[in-house]
N, C-alpha and C positions, 0 to 999 in steps of 0.2 A: 172316161170314154168320151170321145168327141164324134158326134154323128153328123157333122156338117156335110152338106152336099147330098145326103140320102133322104132328105125330107122335103116334100113339096109343101110350101107354106099354105097356099090356097087349098090344096087338095085335103090337107089334114085339118087345118084350122079355120078355113074360110076367112072372112074379114075380121072376125073377132078373135083376139089372142086369148089363150087360156090364162087365167089369173091364179098364180100359185103363191101362197102366203106361208111363211115360216114364222111362228111366234116363239121367240126366245133366241138370244144371241150368245148363248154359251158355246162351248166347243162343239157339241153335237149339232146345234142349230146352225153354227157357222159352216161346218162341213156340209150340211144339208143344203143350205142356200147356195153354196159354191157348186155342189153337184148338180142341182137343178139348173143353175145358170149355164153350166157347160153342157148338160145332156138334153135339156128340154128347150130346144131352139124355138124361136118365134113365139115366145111366151112372155108374160110379165111376171117376174119374180119379185116379191117384196119380203123384206126381213123386218120384223117388229121387235125391237129390243129397248129396254129401259136405259141402256147405256150405249155409248158410241164405239165400243171396242169389244173384242173377244180376248179372253185370257185363258192360258193353259193352266187349268186348276191344279194339276199335279206339280207345278213349279213354285207354288206360293211359298212354301217353307224356304226354298233356296233364295227367293226374292227378299225374304225378311232378313237374311244375314248378308245378302249381297244385292242391294237395290239396283245396281247397274244391270244385273241379269234380267230385270223386268223389261228393259228396253227391247229385248228380243222375244219376250213371252207375251206381251200385251200389244195387240194389233188393232188398229182402227179398222172398222168394217169397210170403210171406203178404200182401204189399201188392197184388200184381197178380193173384193166383189167389184166386178167391172161394169155390169149392166143392171144389177139388182137395185131396186129402190129401197132405201133404208129409212125406216120410220122410227124415230126415237120417241118411245112412249111405253106405257104399261097397259097390257090387256086387262080389261075389267070384266068382260063378258063375251059371249059368242053365240051366234045363231047358226042356222043351217047354211047361211051364205055370207055372213059378215062377222068380223072381229070388231068389237066395240072397245075403244080405249077409255082410260080414265078421264080424258078431256072431252069425252063424248063424240069424238070423231070416230068414223068407221072405215074399215078396209074390207072391200068385197073380195071373195075368193071363189074359184072353181074347185081348187084342191087346197087342203089345209094340212100343215104339219105342226104339231104341238111339241115344242122342245123347251118348255119352261123349267124343267129340271127342279133344282132346289132354290130356295129363297135367296135373294141377294140384297144386301143393305149397304154396299160399299159406294165409293164415288162413281158418278156416272161419266166422268171424263178420264181419258187415259192419263193425262197429267196429274189429276187428283189421285188416281190409283197408285202411280209411281211415288208420289209424295207420301202416301200412306205407308208404303214400304220403307221409305227413307225415315219416317218417324218411328216405325217399329224397330229399325236397325239402331237408331239412336237410343231408344229405350233399352234395348238389349245391351248395348255397349256400356251404358251407365249403371246397369244392374249387377249386383254381386250374386244374388240368388234369384232364379227364375222358376216360376210355377207354371206347369203345363196342365191344364184341366182337360182330361180325356186321353185314353190310351189306345185309341184306334189308330188307323194308318196316318192320319194327319198329326196326331200327338207324337207318335213314334218317329215320324220323319222329321218333325221339328226338333225333337230331342237329338236325333242323329246329326242334323245340321249344326245345332248349337254345340254339341259336345266335340265336334270335329273343328269347327271354326273358332270356338271360344272355350277351349278346354279348361280354362281357369274358372269358369262359372260353375256355381252350384246349381244342380238341376233337380227339380221335384216333379213327379208325375202323380196326379190323383185321378184314379180311374174307378168308375162305378162297377165294372165287371170283375169277374174272377180271374181273367187272364187278358193279356194284351192282344191287339189285332185279332179279335175273335172271329173275324170274317174268314180267317185262314185256319188251318188245323192246329192241333196241340203242339206239334213239333215246331212250327213257326213261332208260336207264342213262347215256348220254352227257350228257343234260341235268341229271341229278342230280349227276353228278361236277362238271360245270362250275359248278353252283350252290354246291356245297360248297367248291370251290376259291376262289370269290369271297368266301366267308365265312371263309376261312382255316382250313378243316378239313383236317387231314392224314389221308390215306387210304392204307393199306397193303393191297395185293392179294396173293392167293395166300399168305397167312400165317394161321396159326392160333395161338391161345393156349389150351392145355389147362390142366387143374388143376395140372400140374407147372410151368407157366409163370407161375403167379400168385405174388405175393410171399408168403413164409412168415413165421411169427412171428419167426424168427431174423433177418429183414431189417430189423428195427427201424423198420418203416414207411417205408422208403426209396422205395416205390412203383415198384419195378423189375419190369417184365413181360417175360418171355422169349418171343419168337415162335418158330414152328416152324423158321425158318431159322437160329435162334441169335441173331438181332439182338434188341435190347431197346428198349423204350419206357418212359418214366417218366410216371406219372400218380398223382394223389392218390386216385382211386377208379375203379371200373369198373362197367359195367352189361352183363349178358349178354343179347344180343338175337339169339341163334341160332335155328335152326328148331325148330318144335314137334315133340314126340314123340307119336305116335298112342297113344291110350289104349284098346287092344283086347286087351291081354295077358290080361285077366280072362275073355275068351271062349275061350281055348285050353283044350282038354280038355272042352269043352261040346258040346251038340248043334249049335252054330253054328260050330264050328271050321272046318268045310269051307267056310264062307262067307267066310273070310278069304283075301285074296290074298297074294302073296309079300311084300308090304310091310306087311301088317297092316291094310289097309283092308277094309271089308265090301263084298262084291260085291252090288250091287242092280240091279234092272231099272229100266225107265223109270218105273215107278210108285213107285220107292224101296222096293220090297218085296225082302226077302232071297230069293235064288234058292232055291226048294224049300220055303219057309216062308211060306204064304199069310196068316198072321196076325202076321208080324213085319216091321217096317220099320226103316230106318236113315235118319238125317238128319244134315246138317252135315258137319263135317270128317272124320268117320270113314268116310264113303262113298267108293267108288272112282269116283264120277261124274267124268267128264272135263270139268272147267270150272275157271276161276280160283276159288280158294277165298277168296271175299270174304264178309265178315260180313253184307253186305246181302242175300245170297242166302238167309240163314237163314229169313226169313219165307216165302219162296216154297216152300222145302222143307216147312215146317210146314203151309202151306195145302194142299199136295197130299196129304200123308199124312193129315191130319185129315179131308179130304173122302173119301179112299179108305176109311178106317176107318169113317166114318159110313155109307158105302154098303154095305160088307161086313157091318156089324152089322145092317143092315136086310134082308140077304139078296140084295142086288144085286151082280152081277159086273161092272157097267159102271163100272169104276174109270177114273180119269183118269191121264194120264202127265205127267211132269215134263220140261219143255224146258230143257236146260242154258242158263245165261246166256251172253250174247255175250262175246267177249274184251275186256271193259272192265275196266280197273284204275285205281285212284286212290290216290295216296300223298300225305298232307298234309306240308307244309313250314312248320311254325309255324302262326300264327293267320290268315294271309290268303292264302297261296300253296299250290299243290298241283301235282303232276304227274299228268296224266290221259292214259291210252292209250285211245283210242276206235277204233271200226272205221274211221273216216275219217282218223285221224291222231293224233299225240302232241303235247301242249302242256304248258308250264309257265307258270303265271301266276295272276292273280287270279280269272279266270273259273272254273277248276276249284276254286280256293280258296273261292269263294263257295258252291259246291255241297257241299264237305266240311269244309274247315278251320275255318270260323267256329264252328259248334257241334258238329261231328263227328257229325251225325245224331242228337244226343241227344233233341231235341224230337220228331222223327219216331218214334224208337224208343219213347219213353215213351208217346206217343199210341197206338202200335200195341199196347202192353201195357195200355192202358186208363186211363192217367193223363191228367188234364185239363190239366196243365202240367208 
């Protein structure tokens, strides 16, 4: 929504522009900064991120088998943000009016949006991230047997991409749970396992591989992996696809520590506002909102928060609430198939594949961020 022309700069803001800061440049933080930039005119919007780009996280497995695909999925912040100030750095602490970075610099705010999501340890440059995918693809091409550690959505989607693009590879999944993609229902798990079995993928349940179970330098590259039961599997390489770790430790010891729940998620109300902090919001994975954590909900979080900040900055208390998404989940299986859990049933086939697997929502996401193609 563009509200140009219906806001009087001096009437609403006076001589001082409102300072709006978004911490975290993942997909939800990117959407939020973009929405604030477009909706909250005559303000100063700042995005703080440890890297210079935003990545569509649900495309990562495709990028591993097709590195060229990453060119469309990894976007420099400066490409889609036109007036937002971009600060490359890592948030270390926060007060009621400032975000303190690891280099001890500070960024002041009138309104704050926390979007730090899960931890990230990859390259901080777009070029470096693409090179990482190129290295992954080379590893895949040179391997005969590939081990996937983790049978959640990331592990299943990687298995799908590998089995379709590299059908000659032997694939092994080691999963700590009793069923695959357990964030979905039993039917989805069963269909996923049946599909993998037909593709010749070996799946081990209730097994884990810790760092101690990985091949060491003394193993001379024999590729022997030891599972928690003591059993072993042999592979030429492995990819870790276990659960994400919440990135909220930097909030401990701050004014917002009381807003963290026992798992480290931020407690928000239906307006996505932190409880007891009327000028602080949280979006994305870091919130304790009870809903399936799907990347496509990122834009909805951003729209609600941007609208609420716009209203609050104008002196209005008529903020809107966020309605959690329905229990819909979709997991791609290569380039044409997907598993979809809908309110009316669960299916595996080309129809859900047409919705997600063909381009993995890349065109839609780029358009939402302002790209023409």
